[in-house]
N, C-alpha and C positions, 0 to 999 in steps of 0.2 A: 335283349337293354335290359337294361332294371328295370323298367315300368312296365314290361308284362308279368314280373312275379306278383305285379297287385293286381292280374284279372283274376278272378274266379273261374276254377275248370270248366266250369256250366256253363262260361260262354264264349267256349271256344267252339259249343258247339252248335246247330241250328236245330230248333226244337220239330224239323221233322225231317227226313231223310225218305230216298225212293232204291230198299231194296231190288236189287234185279240181280238173278240168275239168268248167265247166257250159257244154255245146256245146245252144244255142236256134236251133231250127226251126220251119216247118211245124205242125210234132206236139206241142211244147211245147219242156218243158227235159230232154236227155238227161243224167248224170254217169258220168264216166269216173274212178275215183279209182283210189289207189296210197296204201299207208300202207310210207312210208320210217324206216328206224334205222338210228343209228352204233353200228358194234360193232366194236371194236378197227380206228378211223379209216377205217374202211371200209362205206360206204351198202349195208344190203341192203332186198330189197323183201318188206313181212314181209308181205302182202294186196293185194291188187290186182282190181280187179273195174268193171262197165261196167250202171247200172241207171237204172232212171228215181224210185225208189223213196227218195229220204233219208234215212228211215230206215235204213236197211243201213248207206249212210255212216257216221250215227252211233254204231252201234251199234261196227264198224269201229276207229272213233278211239276211241271212249271204252274201249275192251279194250285200249288201248293208252297210254292218257293225252297224245293226240294234238292239238296242234292242226288246223288249216282253214289250206289255203294254195289258197288260189281263183284259179282262170282264166275268163274267159268266152269265150269264142270263139261263131260263128257268123252270125243272122241281128243284123243291128242294130248289128256291130259293122265303124268302120269303120279301114284300115290305109293309110297313105300314106307312100310314102318321100319322103326331104328330103336333099339333096345340099351341105353350107355349108362355109364356108371360117372361116381362125380370125378373118375380124376379124366376122363374123355372127351380130347375137345371138340368143339360143338364148330366150330366152324364152317359154315356153307358148304368151302370150295372143299375141306375135308372129306366131308360128309359124303358128298356126293361121286370124288372119288371115292373111298370107300363102299358108298354102297351101292351105285349107281358107275361104274365107270365107266361107260361105254355113252352118256350123253356127258356133249363137248357144253361145259360151264359156259363160255362164252357166246350161245346159240344159246340157252333159253335161262329163263325165269325161274327161280326155285326159293322155295317160302320154305323154313321147319317150323312145326308146329309140335310145341313142346307138352306134352299131358304130366298132369300131377305128380307124376311123381317116379320115374326113370325107362322111359320111354315117349317117342316123340314121332310124328312122320316127315317125311319130306316133299312137298309138292314141289310136282316142276311142268312149264308148260314153256313153247315155243315161243317165243320171244311174237315174233313174226303176227303168231295168232293174237298172243293179248295187242299189238300194237296196234293193229286192223280194228279193232273190238275198242277199244279207246279212243279212238283218233276218229271211229265211227259219230259217238256222244259226242266227243268235244268241238267236233264241227258246226254239232247244230244249239250251239254255244249253249252246252250245258256240263254241268263241272262236273266231275270225278273224284272225287275225296277220297274211295280206296279201291285195292280190287284184290279180290282170295281165289288162289288159286285150290281147284274142288269140294268137298264139301262137308272139309275139316274146322270151315270159320264157326260149324254148329259147339267147338267149344267155347264160343263167344255167351251160348246160351248151358254154359256149367251148373249154376248158381239152379237153372231154374230142373233142370235135367237132372238130378239126383236122384232120383226116387225112380227112372227106365231103365233098364239093362239094356233097349232097344229100340233103334226109332228107325224110319222110316224117308227117303226123301222123294223128289222124282226120278231117281235114274240109280239112288241105293239104297243100301244099309247099313245104318254105325251100330255097330256095339259098341255101349257102354260105360264103361267104368269109372264110379265116382263125376258122372256127367262129362266126361269127357272120353271124345273119342278112339274106343281101343283099337278097329279097326273098321275100315272100308271094302267094302259087298257089293258084285253088283244088283241091283233089285229082284232080280227072275220074277218066281214067284213067288217070291215072301208076303208076306202078309202085312198092308199096310198099318201103320203103327203112328197115329198124330198127336200131338202134342199138345196138352189141354193143364193151364196156368191159371190163375184167379178169372173161372170162369172167361178163359180168353182161348180159343180155341185153332191151331194151327194146321194145320191140316199140312201132310206130306207134301204134295205141293208147292208149297209156298216156306217150305221149314229152308233151304236153303236163303232164300230172300229174305225171309224174316229177318234170321240171321247178323246177314250181312248188317241190314240196316241196323238191327239190335246191336253188333259191335259199335258201331256210329257212333250211336245214343248215346251209351252208357263210356263210350270213350276207352274203351280196349283195343290191345297190342296182343294179337291173337300171334303174328309169326314174327320170325327176323329175317331178315331181308339182306341179302348185300347189293344187291340193285336198285343203280339212286333215279332210275323214272318210277318204278314203284314205291319208294319211301318220299321220291315228290311229294308225292299225290296228297296226301293228310298233312305234308311237312307247307303245302302250297296254300291247301284248304285253310290254316290251322294261320296261317300271315297273311291272309288276306281278312279274316278275323279279325286280328290284330290292329290292322290297320281300319279298319270301318271301321272298330271300337277307339280307337288314339283319335279319329277326326269325328266323330261324334263327340266325346268327351271336348276335344278341343271348339267344336262349335255348342258346346254345352255349356263351357267356363266366357267363353266372347259372347254369348250371351247373355249371360249372371255379369261380369262385367258390363256389359249395355246393358244389363237394365240399370244395374248399384250405378253406375254413370252418367243414366236418365235423368235417377232417384234425385241425385247429388245435385246434377245440373240443374233440376228443375226448381230444387229447394235452393241454392246460389239464384236461381231466376228471380224467383220470390222477394228475399231478399235484398240480393242488386235493384233490385225491381224497386222495392220502394225503399228502398236506400234514394233512389235517384228521384224519385217521390219528394221525400225529405228536403235533399239537396234542392230542388226545383222551387220547394218553397221558400226555403232561407235565403235561396239568389235571390225569390222576389222580391223578400223582403229587407235581405242589405239592399237590392237595388234603389228601395226606396227611403231607405237612411243616408244612404246614398244624396240621391235627391233632399232628400229634407237635411243635411247633414251643407250643402252644397247651399240651399235657397239659403239656411241659417247664416253662411260664413257673408252670404250677398246682404243679404239682411244687416247682419251684425256691422259690414262694412259702412253703408248707408244708414244708419242711427251712429254708431261713430264720426262719419263725416258729420253729419246732421248737426254733433256738438251732444246729444245729451246724453252722453254717458261722462261727457266735460265737469272738472267740477265750477258749477254756470248758476248760481240761485235765478233762473229764469221766472219761476214766480212771483219771487220778491221783487226783481228788474220790472216786472209785470204788474206791481202791484203800484211802486213809486211812481214808472211813468201815466197811471189812471190815478190816483192823487194828484200827481201836479196837470192833469187836465181841466183845462176851463171850461167852464156851461157852455161857452156857446159851439164848442167843437166835439164835433161827433165823431168818434174812430169807426172807423167800416174795417181795416184790413191788419193787422200785426204777425207780420214775418218776422220769428227768430232765423237765423244759420238761412236766411234763404236762397234755393238754387241757383247756379251759376251759368247764366246762358242754356242753350237745350242741346238737347244730350242724344247720341241714337238708340234705339227701341233694346239696343243687344250688347250698351255701355251701361257701366255703373255713373251716377247722377255724382256729382260734385257741388260743394256749398259754400259759401263763405261765412269764412264761421268766426265771429262779434260782431256780428251784424244782425242791425235786425230795419226793419221796412214797416215804417208807421202809416196807413192811409189812412184815410176822415176826411170830413165837409166840414169847412168853413169860410164865411163870407164876409170874413171881416181880414185881411191882411195885420192888420197892425194885430191884432191878437193874435193870429197864428203868431206874427215876428218874437211876442211878450214870450208864449210857451216855448220857441223853441231858443230862446233865452233860460227859461227856467232849466226846460234839459241838460243844457251845458252846462246847470250850475250843480249838475248831481256829481255826487262820486262815482259813481260808475261807469260814467258818459264820456265818449273820449271825447267825440266830433260829433255834430250835429248838423248835418245838408238840405239845406232843401232843394226836392231835386226837379217837383213842379208843382205849380201853383197855375192854376184858373178860375180865373174871379169868377163865372158863370158855371154851375153843374145842372147836369139833366137830371131831374129824379135823385135818388143813392145815390148814384154816382160819386166814388173821391173826386173832391176838385183838387187836391192836394199831396205828395207825396212825400215825405219821411227818408231820410236814411242816417240812422244813428249805429254808430260804431262806440262799444262797450269796450272794457280792459278787459 
């Protein structure tokens, strides 16, 4: 898919691998294994060994979370060198019919290892033999990333072996040309030749297992094969890594989005919280203002009903009434626009417009009567009524009440 092109090639392999050479002989199968790891752009050997028990290899691979890269050698392996020209067809089926016509193509796995110029090798192994080996590792929940037939996987070390003419493996001796395997012969009594690179010594017993792991770490395609069972191994491994990378990226993106969301949320929350506090403050102020307005309207109504805003000269009226007051009459109370009757607690008071109530003390009814007449003669007085008169009064209590209507 399009997103796969964005994945760097170095991300499509793990940093460690367990290379295993499976050697078939009359006694059964023995395993030479080597766990490799890339550290600071250098390949290191973490552990190596020779065993007949597969559980030892599985434990070493599990410890470093390493996949398995297999090589099969020994009994049942056929290797044939071929020489070809530029015009020759390199189709595996054609090559097998031409150089190994007795081999049934459908019963064998076939790999073609091409050298630097004009030569190569066909490696053949029975499918049944190889499938049993792959199944043995897979059933123990170990991932097999590739399988190589014969010791020709040593071509993966061509950049390291250019200075060598011969190398030996656990069971074969390899003649080299420009670092590539030119011929594969039985070990016999040949002197063992190990590989030394940058202070790293690779013994003959571990050369093939090392090459198997090195091919994986350096992402080399050392052979051609038409067998989907073999070709699917590195492909499936690569797809699993791509899916894991995709999931990792998606999770990382989700975390980033969640982090940004959280920051924005808390910023928005703080701003919203400050706004709510401010709104609550304004709301309380608005409530107070509303209450004040309501109180003002009530008081304004009371004041208007009391006639304070009317165009009346109350002070003038009061002065004229006081000026006309005889010396023997004492004023006790004077009400302008008095309250009309009793009102309920939650109701507005009503006032009698253009009316005055005068209360005072006078011991002479005749004198009081004369003063009433004086008041009636005033221009602002419409009428004067004596509401109440008590000849004798106790203490300072008023003994008369006048009701005066103004214009």
